[in-house]
C-alpha positions as CSV (number, residue, x, y, z in Angstrom):
1,M,-9.9,22.0,13.7
2,K,-9.6,18.3,14.9
3,H,-8.0,17.5,18.1
4,S,-5.8,14.7,17.4
5,G,-1.9,14.1,18.0
6,S,0.1,11.9,20.1
7,P,0.7,12.5,23.8
8,E,4.0,14.1,24.6
9,S,6.2,13.2,27.5
10,P,6.2,15.7,30.3
11,A,9.4,17.6,30.6
12,T,11.5,17.2,33.6
13,G,12.3,20.1,35.8
14,P,10.5,21.9,38.5
15,P,7.6,22.2,39.3
16,A,5.9,19.0,38.5
17,R,2.8,19.4,36.4
18,T,-0.5,17.5,36.8
19,S,-2.4,16.3,33.8
20,P,-5.7,17.7,33.1
21,P,-8.4,15.0,33.2
22,A,-9.5,13.5,29.9
23,L,-13.0,14.5,29.9
24,A,-15.8,13.9,27.5
25,P,-16.2,16.2,24.5
26,T,-19.1,18.5,24.0
27,E,-22.5,17.1,23.5
28,S,-23.7,20.1,21.5
29,A,-22.8,21.2,18.0
30,R,-24.3,24.8,18.3
31,G,-22.0,27.6,17.6
32,P,-20.5,30.1,20.1
33,G,-22.9,32.6,21.5
34,T,-25.9,30.4,21.0
35,V,-25.7,28.4,24.2
36,R,-27.3,29.0,27.6
37,A,-24.4,28.7,30.1
38,G,-25.7,26.4,32.9
39,P,-23.7,24.5,35.5
40,G,-20.5,23.1,33.9
41,V,-21.2,24.8,30.4
42,P,-18.5,27.3,29.3
43,R,-19.8,30.9,28.7
44,T,-18.6,31.0,25.1
45,R,-19.8,34.6,24.7
46,R,-17.2,35.6,27.2
47,L,-14.5,34.0,25.0
48,V,-15.4,36.4,22.2
49,G,-13.6,39.7,22.8
50,P,-10.1,39.1,24.0
51,A,-8.8,38.8,20.3
52,F,-9.9,42.4,19.7
53,V,-7.4,43.4,22.5
54,A,-4.6,41.4,20.8
55,A,-5.6,42.9,17.3
56,I,-4.9,46.4,18.7
57,A,-1.2,45.3,18.5
58,Y,-1.6,44.6,14.9
59,I,-2.7,48.2,13.9
60,D,-0.1,50.1,16.0
61,P,1.7,53.1,14.7
62,G,4.6,50.7,13.5
63,N,2.0,49.2,11.1
64,F,1.2,52.7,9.9
65,A,4.8,53.4,9.2
66,V,5.8,50.0,7.7
67,N,2.6,49.6,5.5
68,L,2.5,53.2,4.2
69,T,6.1,53.0,3.2
70,A,5.5,49.8,1.6
71,G,2.6,51.2,-0.4
72,A,4.6,54.4,-1.3
73,T,7.7,52.6,-2.4
74,Q,6.4,49.2,-3.6
75,G,2.8,50.0,-4.7
76,Y,0.6,47.0,-4.1
77,R,3.4,44.5,-4.7
78,L,3.7,43.6,-1.0
79,L,0.0,43.4,-0.2
80,W,0.2,39.6,-0.2
81,V,2.7,39.9,2.7
82,V,0.0,41.5,4.9
83,V,-2.5,39.0,4.0
84,L,-0.3,35.9,4.4
85,A,1.3,37.2,7.7
86,S,-2.2,38.1,9.1
87,A,-3.3,34.6,8.3
88,C,-0.3,33.2,10.3
89,A,-1.0,35.6,13.2
90,T,-4.6,34.5,13.4
91,L,-3.5,30.8,13.9
92,L,-0.8,31.7,16.4
93,Q,-3.3,34.0,18.4
94,Y,-5.8,31.1,18.4
95,L,-3.1,28.8,19.8
96,S,-2.3,31.3,22.6
97,A,-5.9,31.7,23.6
98,K,-6.3,27.9,23.6
99,V,-3.4,27.6,25.9
100,G,-4.8,30.2,28.2
101,V,-8.3,28.6,28.3
102,A,-7.0,25.0,28.5
103,T,-4.6,25.7,31.5
104,G,-6.0,28.7,33.2
105,K,-2.5,30.1,33.0
106,S,-0.8,32.6,30.7
107,L,2.1,31.6,28.5
108,P,4.7,33.5,30.7
109,L,3.4,31.7,33.7
110,L,3.7,28.1,32.0
111,C,7.3,29.2,31.1
112,R,8.0,30.1,34.8
113,E,6.8,26.8,35.9
114,R,8.7,24.9,33.2
115,F,12.2,26.6,33.2
116,G,14.7,27.3,35.8
117,P,15.8,30.8,37.1
118,G,18.2,31.4,34.2
119,G,15.9,30.5,31.6
120,R,13.1,32.6,33.1
121,R,15.4,35.6,33.1
122,A,16.6,35.0,29.7
123,L,12.9,35.0,28.5
124,W,11.9,38.1,30.4
125,W,14.8,40.1,29.0
126,Q,14.0,39.1,25.4
127,G,10.4,39.7,26.0
128,E,11.0,43.0,27.6
129,L,13.2,44.1,24.8
130,V,10.6,43.1,22.3
131,V,7.9,45.1,24.3
132,A,10.2,48.0,24.6
133,A,10.7,48.0,20.8
134,T,6.9,47.9,20.2
135,E,6.4,50.8,22.8
136,I,8.9,53.0,20.9
137,A,6.5,52.8,18.0
138,E,3.5,53.3,20.2
139,F,4.8,56.3,22.0
140,V,6.1,57.8,18.7
141,G,2.8,57.3,16.9
142,A,0.8,58.8,19.8
143,A,3.2,61.8,19.8
144,I,2.9,62.4,16.2
145,G,-0.9,62.1,16.3
146,M,-1.1,64.6,19.1
147,R,1.3,67.0,17.4
148,L,-0.7,66.9,14.2
149,L,-3.9,67.5,16.0
150,F,-3.0,69.7,18.8
151,G,0.5,70.9,18.3
152,T,1.5,69.2,21.5
153,P,5.3,69.0,22.2
154,V,6.8,65.5,21.6
155,W,7.9,65.1,25.3
156,L,4.4,66.0,26.5
157,A,2.7,63.7,24.1
158,A,4.9,60.7,25.2
159,L,4.2,61.5,28.9
160,L,0.5,61.7,28.2
161,A,0.5,58.3,26.3
162,A,2.5,56.7,29.2
163,A,-0.2,57.9,31.8
164,A,-3.0,56.5,29.5
165,S,-1.3,53.1,29.4
166,L,-0.9,53.0,33.1
167,L,-4.6,53.8,33.4
168,V,-5.3,50.8,31.2
169,V,-3.3,48.7,33.6
170,A,-5.0,49.8,36.6
171,L,-8.5,49.3,35.1
172,R,-7.7,45.8,34.2
173,Q,-6.3,45.1,37.7
174,R,-9.7,46.2,39.0
175,G,-11.6,43.8,37.0
176,H,-12.7,46.1,34.0
177,T,-11.4,43.7,31.4
178,R,-14.7,43.6,29.3
179,G,-14.8,47.4,29.2
180,F,-11.2,47.3,27.7
181,E,-12.2,44.7,25.1
182,L,-15.1,47.0,24.0
183,A,-12.8,50.0,23.9
184,A,-10.3,47.9,21.8
185,A,-13.2,47.0,19.4
186,A,-14.1,50.8,19.1
187,S,-10.5,51.6,18.4
188,L,-10.3,49.0,15.5
189,V,-13.5,50.5,14.0
190,L,-12.1,54.1,14.5
191,V,-8.7,53.4,12.8
192,G,-10.4,51.4,10.1
193,G,-13.0,54.0,9.4
194,G,-10.4,56.7,9.2
195,F,-8.2,54.8,6.7
196,L,-11.3,53.9,4.6
197,F,-12.3,57.6,4.5
198,A,-8.7,58.5,3.6
199,V,-8.5,55.8,0.8
200,L,-11.8,57.2,-0.7
201,A,-10.6,60.8,-0.5
202,V,-7.2,59.9,-2.1
203,G,-8.4,57.8,-4.9
204,H,-5.8,56.9,-7.6
205,Q,-6.2,53.2,-7.1
206,S,-5.6,50.5,-9.5
207,P,-7.8,47.4,-9.0
208,T,-5.6,45.5,-11.6
209,A,-2.5,46.2,-9.7
210,L,-4.2,45.5,-6.5
211,A,-5.4,42.1,-7.5
212,A,-1.9,41.4,-8.8
213,G,-0.4,42.3,-5.4
214,L,-2.3,39.6,-3.6
215,V,-0.5,36.9,-5.5
216,P,2.8,35.9,-3.7
217,H,6.0,36.4,-5.5
218,G,9.6,36.4,-4.7
219,P,10.9,39.8,-3.3
220,T,13.7,41.9,-4.6
221,G,16.8,42.5,-2.5
222,D,15.8,46.0,-1.4
223,A,12.3,44.8,-0.4
224,L,13.5,42.1,2.0
225,P,14.0,44.3,5.2
226,L,10.7,45.9,4.5
227,I,9.0,42.4,4.3
228,L,10.7,41.6,7.7
229,A,9.5,44.8,9.3
230,M,6.0,44.1,7.9
231,I,6.1,40.6,9.4
232,G,7.3,42.2,12.7
233,A,4.5,44.6,12.5
234,T,1.9,41.9,11.8
235,V,2.9,38.9,13.9
236,M,3.4,40.6,17.3
237,P,5.2,38.5,20.0
238,H,3.8,40.4,22.9
239,A,0.3,39.9,21.7
240,L,1.0,36.2,21.8
241,Y,2.0,36.5,25.4
242,L,-0.8,38.8,26.3
243,H,-3.7,36.8,24.7
244,S,-3.1,33.8,26.8
245,A,-3.7,36.1,30.0
246,V,-6.7,38.2,29.0
247,V,-8.8,35.2,27.7
248,Q,-8.8,33.5,31.0
249,T,-11.8,35.5,32.1
250,G,-14.2,33.7,29.7
251,T,-14.5,30.4,31.5
252,D,-12.5,28.2,33.9
253,A,-10.1,25.5,32.6
254,A,-12.0,22.6,34.1
255,T,-15.2,23.5,32.3
256,A,-13.3,24.3,29.0
257,Q,-11.8,20.7,29.2
258,R,-15.3,19.3,29.2
259,H,-16.4,21.1,26.2
260,P,-13.5,21.2,23.9
261,G,-15.4,21.6,20.6
262,R,-17.5,24.5,21.9
263,V,-14.4,26.3,23.2
264,R,-12.5,25.8,19.9
265,R,-15.4,27.2,17.9
266,A,-15.7,30.3,20.3
267,L,-11.8,31.0,20.2
268,R,-11.8,30.5,16.4
269,T,-14.7,33.0,15.9
270,D,-13.1,35.6,18.2
271,C,-9.7,35.3,16.4
272,L,-11.2,35.4,13.0
273,L,-13.3,38.5,13.8
274,G,-10.6,40.5,15.6
275,L,-7.7,39.6,13.4
276,G,-9.9,39.8,10.3
277,V,-10.7,43.4,11.1
278,A,-7.0,44.2,11.7
279,T,-6.2,42.5,8.3
280,L,-8.5,44.7,6.5
281,V,-7.0,47.8,8.2
282,N,-3.5,46.8,7.4
283,A,-4.3,46.3,3.7
284,S,-6.1,49.5,3.5
285,M,-2.8,51.2,4.8
286,I,-0.9,49.8,1.9
287,V,-3.7,50.7,-0.5
288,F,-3.7,54.2,0.9
289,G,0.0,54.4,0.6
290,A,0.0,53.4,-3.1
291,G,-2.9,55.9,-3.9
292,L,-1.2,58.8,-2.1
293,A,2.3,58.1,-3.8
294,S,0.5,58.1,-7.2
295,L,-1.3,61.3,-6.2
296,T,1.9,62.9,-5.6
297,D,3.8,61.5,-8.6
298,G,6.1,59.6,-6.2
299,A,7.2,62.8,-4.2
300,W,5.8,61.3,-1.0
301,T,7.8,58.2,0.1
302,G,5.9,57.1,3.3
303,D,6.6,59.7,6.1
304,L,3.7,60.0,8.4
305,T,3.9,63.7,9.0
306,G,4.3,64.3,5.2
307,A,1.2,62.0,4.6
308,H,-0.9,64.5,6.8
309,G,0.5,67.4,4.9
310,E,-0.2,66.0,1.5
311,L,-3.8,65.0,2.5
312,L,-4.3,68.6,3.8
313,T,-3.2,70.2,0.5
314,R,-4.5,67.6,-2.0
315,A,-7.6,65.9,-0.5
316,G,-8.8,68.3,2.0
317,G,-8.9,68.9,5.8
318,A,-11.4,66.2,6.4
319,A,-9.1,63.4,5.1
320,A,-6.1,65.0,7.0
321,L,-8.2,65.0,10.2
322,A,-9.3,61.4,9.8
323,F,-5.7,60.2,9.2
324,A,-4.5,62.1,12.4
325,V,-7.4,60.8,14.5
326,A,-6.7,57.2,13.3
327,L,-3.0,57.5,14.2
328,L,-3.6,58.9,17.7
329,A,-6.3,56.3,18.4
330,S,-3.8,53.7,17.2
331,G,-1.0,55.1,19.3
332,L,-3.1,55.5,22.6
333,S,-4.8,52.1,22.4
334,S,-1.7,50.1,21.5
335,C,0.2,51.9,24.3
336,G,-2.5,50.3,26.7
337,V,-1.9,46.8,25.1
338,G,1.8,47.1,25.4
339,A,1.6,48.2,29.1
340,L,-0.7,45.1,29.7
341,A,1.7,42.8,28.0
342,G,4.7,44.1,29.9
343,D,2.8,43.7,33.2
344,V,1.9,40.2,32.3
345,M,5.5,39.4,31.4
346,A,7.0,40.8,34.5
347,R,4.2,39.5,36.9
348,D,4.1,35.9,35.6
349,L,7.8,35.3,34.6
350,L,9.6,37.0,37.6
351,V,9.2,35.9,41.2
352,R,9.4,39.7,42.2
353,R,6.9,41.9,40.5
354,I,8.0,45.1,38.9
355,P,5.6,48.1,39.7
356,P,3.8,49.2,36.4
357,T,5.0,52.8,36.9
358,A,8.7,51.9,37.3
359,R,8.4,49.4,34.3
360,R,6.7,52.2,32.1
361,L,9.5,54.7,32.9
362,L,11.9,52.0,32.0
363,T,10.6,51.4,28.5
364,L,9.6,55.1,28.0
365,T,13.2,56.3,28.4
366,P,14.7,55.0,25.1
367,A,11.7,56.3,23.3
368,A,12.0,59.7,24.8
369,V,15.7,59.9,24.0
370,L,15.3,58.9,20.5
371,M,12.4,61.2,19.9
372,T,14.2,64.3,21.5
373,A,17.3,63.4,19.5
374,Q,15.5,64.3,16.3
375,V,15.8,60.7,14.8
376,P,13.6,60.6,11.8
377,M,10.3,59.3,13.3
378,T,9.1,57.2,10.3
379,H,12.6,55.4,10.0
380,L,12.4,54.8,13.8
381,L,9.2,53.0,13.6
382,V,10.2,50.8,10.7
383,A,13.4,49.9,12.4
384,S,11.4,49.0,15.7
385,Q,9.3,46.5,13.7
386,V,12.4,44.8,12.2
387,F,13.6,44.3,15.9
388,V,10.2,43.1,16.9
389,S,10.3,40.4,14.3
390,L,13.3,38.8,16.0
391,G,11.2,37.9,19.0
392,V,8.6,36.0,16.8
393,P,10.4,32.7,16.6
394,V,10.9,32.6,20.4
395,A,7.1,33.1,21.1
396,V,6.2,30.7,18.5
397,A,8.5,27.9,19.9
398,L,7.0,28.5,23.4
399,L,3.5,28.1,22.0
400,I,4.4,24.9,20.2
401,L,6.1,23.5,23.4
402,F,2.9,23.7,25.4
403,S,-0.1,23.5,23.0
404,R,1.2,20.2,21.5
405,D,1.7,18.6,25.0
406,R,-1.4,16.7,26.1
407,T,-0.4,16.6,29.7
408,V,-0.6,20.4,29.6
409,M,-3.6,20.8,27.1
410,G,-5.9,17.9,27.8
411,T,-8.7,17.7,25.4
412,L,-7.7,20.9,23.8
413,V,-4.3,19.5,22.5
414,N,-3.2,20.6,19.1
415,A,-3.8,18.6,16.0
416,R,-0.6,17.3,14.4
417,G,-1.1,19.6,11.3
418,T,-1.6,22.5,13.6
419,T,1.7,22.1,15.3
420,W,3.4,21.6,11.9
421,A,1.8,24.8,10.6
422,A,3.0,26.8,13.6
423,A,6.6,25.4,13.3
424,L,6.5,26.5,9.6
425,I,5.7,29.9,10.6
426,G,8.6,30.2,13.1
427,A,11.0,28.7,10.9
428,T,10.0,31.1,8.1
429,V,10.4,34.2,10.3
430,A,13.7,33.0,11.6
431,A,15.0,32.4,8.0
432,L,13.9,35.8,6.9
433,A,15.4,37.4,9.8
434,C,18.8,35.7,9.0
435,A,18.7,36.6,5.4
436,A,18.0,40.3,6.1
437,T,20.8,40.3,8.8
438,L,23.3,38.8,6.3
439,G,22.1,41.2,3.5
440,A,22.3,44.3,5.7
């Protein structure tokens, strides 16, 4: 990706920003992970890993519910949505990582420096609502997984998931970021392996229909809300805020500015690997849903608990176990990512920091109320992802605002085409949200 583009005028408003120095580009063309980090050379291996943390958000229980419903009700016809949305998400996560490395600051912290008190509070509230919506999906998914595996009551499962997420925040605060990155990668593999096994156990696949589903086509009216939910489940706003924070452990901003080519290659590699695995997992969810619906002659329509029951009776206990373990791993790991994102938003956007435990109780409350009110859990998960999609244009607009500004990004400023591509993504999601709202 070339780094071109015209300089942008710095925005007015407190506090004043200093421009990163224009430094010489990297003198080496070797790829990430192949250099020896000496004085002034970025440790590019440390830049590979944060995308796997962000990728956990892309395989949370909301993705389970939305993709399984899509496969059960639409077959393979919406497979192209997952692939296209994942490609868009990869670009946006790359921009988020680039902002974090170039400035040494998270996206929320840059917003705090750019906007006044009213703007900061508005951004925090919308971000907190998005995180709360994702956490509903995460708590519900973890609760369903624990209930399927151990018969755990819903309220106890939600409390255990909350405790696990607080542990993740505590570990990161104590500097165990690399360990969490490895755990995130392991969770991706565990969830992906579980679905691969379930797909093979179910069978009833149609390669011809699968190939046709990869070709974009106009959706029917009843599929539009589902498409919006799929986008909300695949382009996660809280992951965009989080990625810019967790990537900062890789190298310092000054060193990154001296080696923009090397940094770009490392970040692209990280995002392609992490989001590439997440894309395959999401696609396998739709394939699994289509196969299970075919196996049951359309009797199963996407319910998560029902999927476990159908697997148990039609494909065997091993397939049902793999599905339940994958759901539980997804719920617990994504709870940790959601907790980290909420902690970053509160810490970097607000002057006064909210204790993680208080924040967790605040976001756990609506999820617990909805779960104990006997709301259909799969419908709740799908609805939460529709709401999450409404936060995508805001996060994209903020990314564009900073990543195209040379006074902020220095030698890592966006290419002009990159900025236009990101703007198109944000505009498309906003248009879909308006169309789905008007059609509701």
